N, C-alpha and C positions, 0 to 999 in steps of 0.2 A: 560463377567461376572466376578465377584469376584472370588479369588481362594484360600479359607481358608485352603484348604488342603495342600498348599504349606507352608514349614516351614519358619516362620519369620527370616530374615536375619539381622544382624547389619547394621544399616545406618550410615556411616562415616560422621562426621561433617568436613566440609572443614577447612583448616588450615587458620590462619590470621585474625580471628575475633577479634574486640575490644570490651570493655565494653559499653554498651549502644548503640552504632552504628553498632555491629555485623561486617558485611562483607560490609557496606555501603561505606567504604573509598576505597575499592577494586572495587566495582561498579561504583564508581564515577571517580576514577583516572585511572584505567586500565581494564575496564569492559570486553573488548573483550579477552585479554589474561587469564583474571580470568575465565570467563565463559568457555572456551575453556580447561582451566586446569582440570575442575571437572570431566572430562572423565576419568583421572587418578585414581579418588578415589571411582569409583563404578557405576553400572547402576542407582542407585538414591543416591543423596548427600545431606546433609543436610546443609543449610546455614542459617544465620540471617540477615534479613533486619530490621536495627534498633533492638529491641529486639525481633521480631517476627520471629519464625521458618519458614523456607519454604523449600520445596523438589524439588530439581532440578533433572529432568528425563534426563539422558545422553544417554539412548540406544533409538533409533528411534522405536524399535519395541514396547517398552513400551509406548512411547509417543502416539503411534497409538491406543494403549489401552484406553489411557486417553481420546482422541479426538473422537474415534469411537466405540470400542467394549463396553467400560464402561462409555460412555460419559453421561449417565444419572446419574452417581455418581460423576462426576466432573463438577460442574456447572461454568458458567461464573462468575468469580469472582477474588478476590485477591488483593493485594496492588497495582498493576499497573493498573488493570480495575478500581479499585476505583478512582485512580487519574484521568485516562483517563475520567471517568463518570462526574467529574466536568467540563470538556471541552465538551465531547460528549453528556451529558445528557443520555437519554435513546435511543440513535440511535442503528442500527441494530449491531453494533460491540460491544456496552457495555452492552445493556438491557439483564435483567436476563432471564434465559430459562423460557419457559413457554407459555401461550397462546399469550401473546403480542409479542414476539418474532416470533412465528408461524405466526401470522396474519399479522406482517408488513413485512416478508420476502416474504410470499406469494403475498401481494399487490405489492412488489418492485420487484420481479422475473421478470415480463414481461418487465421492463426497460432494463433488461441486457441479454434478448435473442439475438441471432445473427441476427435476422431479424430487430429487433428495433434498434440495434446498427448500422447495415448496412445503416439504413435510414438517420443516422447522420454522417455516415462516409465520404462523400464528402465534407460536411460543415466544418468537423474537418480538412481535409486535406487541404482545401482552406485556413483556418484560420493560420495552421502551415507554409504553403508555404508562405504566406504573410508575416509573421513575419521573418522567416529564410531568405528569399530574401532580407529583408531590413538591414540585418547585412552588416557591412562595412569590406572589405576585408583588411588583414594583422592587424586588431585593436584588442587588447587584450580584452578578454572578461572573466568574471566570469561564468565558465561552469555550476557551481552547480545552480546559481541564474538564469541563462538563461534557465535550463532545468525546473526548477520550473515554471518559467514564462510561457514558451511552454506548458507544462503539464496543468497548470491552465487555461490559454487561451483556449486550446483545449476542455476541459473538460466544461468549462464554455458555450462554443458554444453547446456542446451536451448537457448539463444538462437544461440549461435556454433559449436556442436559441441563434441566432446570434446578437440581437439588445440590449444586456445587457449595461446599461450606463458605460462608460469607467473608471469611478472612483472607481467602486466597484471592479473591477479586480485589479487595483493598490493597494487599501487597503487590500484585501484579501492575495495578494503576501507579502507585508509587514508584516502583522499580524500574519499568520500561523507559519513561522519558529520560532518567538519568543515565540508563545504559546506553541509550542512542547518542546522546551527548559525548559520553566516553568512546563510543565507536568512531564517531566522526573525527573526534580529537586524535585517535590512532591513525586514522586515514590521512591527514594532512601534515602531520609531524613526521620527521625523519624515523626510521625504525628503531635506530639505537636509542632515541630518547623513549620511545614507548615499552623498551626492554629494561630500563633501569628501575629499581625498586623506589620510584617516588610515590608520594601519597596518592596521587590521583591514578596512577596505576594500579596500586594495590586496592583502591577503593573500588575501581572498576571491576578488576577480577573478582572482588568480593561479591560485588552485585551480582555478577553472572553465574557465581555458584550459588547464591541465595535463589536466583531465578530458577536454576535446574532442580533445585530442592522443592520449590513449589509447584514445578510441573511434575515431579514425582508423586506429590500427593494427590494432584488432579487426576493423574493416570492411575493412581492405586484406587481412588475414590471411583472413578469410573469403571475400572475393571471388576470391582467387587458388585456394582450395581447393575453391570450388564448380565450377570449371572442370573438375576431376578426375573428381568423380561424375559430372558431366553427360556427360562424354566416355565414361565407363565404362558408363553407361546407353545412349548411342548406339550403343556398340560391342556391347552385348548385343543390342539390338534389331536391328541388322544382321546379327548371326549367328543371328538366329531365336529367340533365347532369350525366354521369356515374360515379360510385365511384372512377374510376382510371383517372378521367379528370385531367388537369394541374391545375384547382383551387383546387380541392380537395387534390392534391398530395402537392402542395404548402402549404397548410394550414398546413398539417401533418408534414412536413419538418421544418416549422417555430417555431412549438410548444416546441421542447425539450424534453429530458427524464423526467424532473420533471412534465411535464403536466400529467403523469400518474397518479401521486399522488394526483395532484390538482382536477384532473377529476374522483377519484376514488368514488364508490357507497357509500363507508364506508369511509368517508374521515378523515383523520388525523387533530389533534388539531393543533394549531400554533406552540406550544411547539413542538409537535411530529416533524412537518415539518422542525422546526429549527434543531432538533437534527439529523434528518436524513440528511439534507442538510449538516450540519458540518462534519457528518462521510463520506459521499461520498466525499467531497472536500478534507479532510485531506488525505484519501485513495489515490485519484487521484494525490496530489501534492507529498507528502512526499515519497511514494514508487516508483512511477513512474519516479520523478524526479531525484531521487538517482540513481536509475537503470541506467537511461540514461547517466548521469554524468559518473559514472564509466565505462559504455560501451564506451564512447568515449575515455576515458583515456586508456582503454585496447586496442582500436584500434589503439591509437597512438603509443603504446608500441610495438604492433604486426602488422607491416605494411602488412603482408601476409593476416591477417584477413581483413583489408580495402580492399586489393585487390580483395580478393573473394567476398565480399559484392557489389562492384561496378560492377564486372562481373555478378553477379546474377540480380542485378538491370536492367543492360543494355540488358540481355537476356529477361527479362520480359517485360520491358518498352520500350525498343528502345529509340527513341528520344523525345518520349511523355513524359509528366507528369505522375506521379504515379495516379493510380485509385485505390479505395477501393477494388474493385475485384481482384487487384493484391496481396494482401496481403497472399492469401493463396498459392502463387507461389513462395514465398520467405522463403524457408525451412532454409536457411543457418543464413539469418538475425534472424530467430526466436531462433537459437540454441544459437547465439551470446549473445542475451539477456536472454536466459535461464541460460546461464553460469555466467553471469553479476549478475542475481538475486541469483544465488547458491553461488557465491563467496561472495557476500557482504551483504546478508541478505535476503530481507531488513529488517525485524524485528530481534532483537536480544534476546528479553525476552518477553516471554507471560505468563500469568497466569490463573490458574484454582483453584476452592475451593473443597475440598474434602466434600461431603455431607453427608457421613457416614464414620465409620472406613473402611480402604480399605487395602487390600494386593495387593501391586504392585510389582510383580516380586519378590516376597518374602520379600519384605520391607513393614512395618506397616506405613500407612499414617492415622494420627489420624484425626477424624472428625473435620472440620472447618480449616484445615491447607491449606495454599497456595502451590499448586503444579506448579512449572516452568518448561516450556520447552522452548527451544531455537532453531529457524530455524538456526541460525547462527552456534550454536554448531554442529547440526546434519549435515549440508551442508560443514562442515570441518572435517567430521570424514573420516580418511584415509582407514578405512575398506570399506566403500560405495564410497569415492571419492578420489583414489589414487592420491598422489601429489595435496592435497587439494588447496595450494596456487597457482598451476599452472593455467592460464587462457586457457582453453581447450574447446572451443565449440564443438569439434567433440565427446566429451565424451557423448554428447545428440543424437548421431545418434542412429536410431532406434533399431540395432543389439546390442547396448551397454546399453541401457537404464533400462533393468529388475532390476539389482541392484540400479543404481543411484536413480531410482524413489521412492525405500523404504524409503530413507532418506531426500527426497525433500519436505519441509514443507512450503515454502514461502508463500502458499496461505492457510495454515491451512489444516483441514481434517474435515470428518465428517459433522454433522449437522450445524455446524457454520463455514464452509469453506467460504472463501472470495466470496460474492455473485457477486462481479465484476471482476472475474479473465477473462471472456470473454472480457470485454471492456478494461482492463489493456493490454491485449496483442494487441488489435487492436490499443490503443493509441501509445504503445512503437514501434510497428512497422512503423506506420505512421509516427512518430516524426524521428525515426532512418533512415528510408528510404529517407525521404524528406532532412535531413541534408546531408547525403551521396550523394544525387542527387545534391545539390546545392554546396556543400563545399568538394570535394573530398580529400582535404589534410589538416591537422591541425598540428600545431607545439605547443607544451607545453612552456610555459613561466613561470611557478611557480615551486618551489622545488616540488620533487615527494610527491603526497598527501598520507596521513597516514589516515586510517579508524577512524571515529569519532563516537562513539555510542550515539546517541540521543534516539529518537524513532528508526528512521532507522539508518543503518551504512553508514554515509556520508563522503565524502572527507572533511577533514579540511582546505584544500586549494587546487584551481584547476584553474588555468586560461591557456587559449590558444588563439592563433591566427588562423582564418579560411582562407583558399586559395581557389581559383577556380581551380587552376592548380598546 
């Protein structure tokens, strides 16, 4: 709730703003050092994005108020969300608060319960294993690109089924990183520049249009395929076969998660289906692929972590390949992944809009103002994460997590918390375990990577060779 009895405190403006562009040059040139530095200036700090003021929340407790306690007064919006909406449309991540968001979230929630994900688990493992096993030993690979391709291929199998035409996956992989670069460009530049008919703006619009055309092809493909399993299921039922018979089970396995939306009693429009598919695909690729790339880098830097991962995997699987039900028996792998998410983001700047004049920790937030919170900033706070630049999976051991979880915002919080969190953990563990299982040793072949803030915090360059022994 709002706290008007708390005396207003002066809100400092971060140093370094330029006329017209505000702090845009710092957000463009050194975004992570800049966002991390704001903690020194107060619990709430004013910045300017172009000429528009924004209020950055540096205290995790106040961010939780924005996302949970006072969420009704901080609506989904702000400059970042406005830029993402050009790309996502009104997908679940960007649609305004209200009846549409509640309806769509309730409609999609069954797609991401653990039982539904488990039905796609073995298909995902098979897809990932096939790809990873095809890599050539001792050959230099672009790890970030590989992780994006792996996460995309696994998610496409889960989302649309295993029979999606191959060209769609290739174009998705090529388009999405460029679209995300264009989106962050639109976020940090003044609006009047993004509206000009410049080559970069036209190219961004063309890529978004092409992505929507590809999504249409995937939806049409899934829609036509959905009728066959449904008919097979109906035929099985009319023949007196039980619901759990192989024919019925195979039909459900083939459908993919997206069939939940296609078969809904209150179906989405084609535009809404596009928006949700784009939202899901982007969340699956950017965040998961980035996390996995950094995880492999940290395993290379810390050989003891790799040894413990291999030992845990061997104890659970022995000589057989990974199975979906093994994932819950790999707690150390989960801690390694959580530490990668903690250290590298995945998101570094998110916005809300104040729906009314608010008092946030004694700071006055005017109605209509952008409120910025940063998982990266909070997850590098030394008060909650001692030695934040140290990669320490053991900080997530059960008896040490009471404090760390207070500042862990990688999946958001409150009613807008990431709906795909359960899926993300499954996909991350499947891919990491499969790589460790097939390629127990890696060698860095590029210079040490530096974090680069786009939408996620990705490595600027990261190449490795993979070795079986």
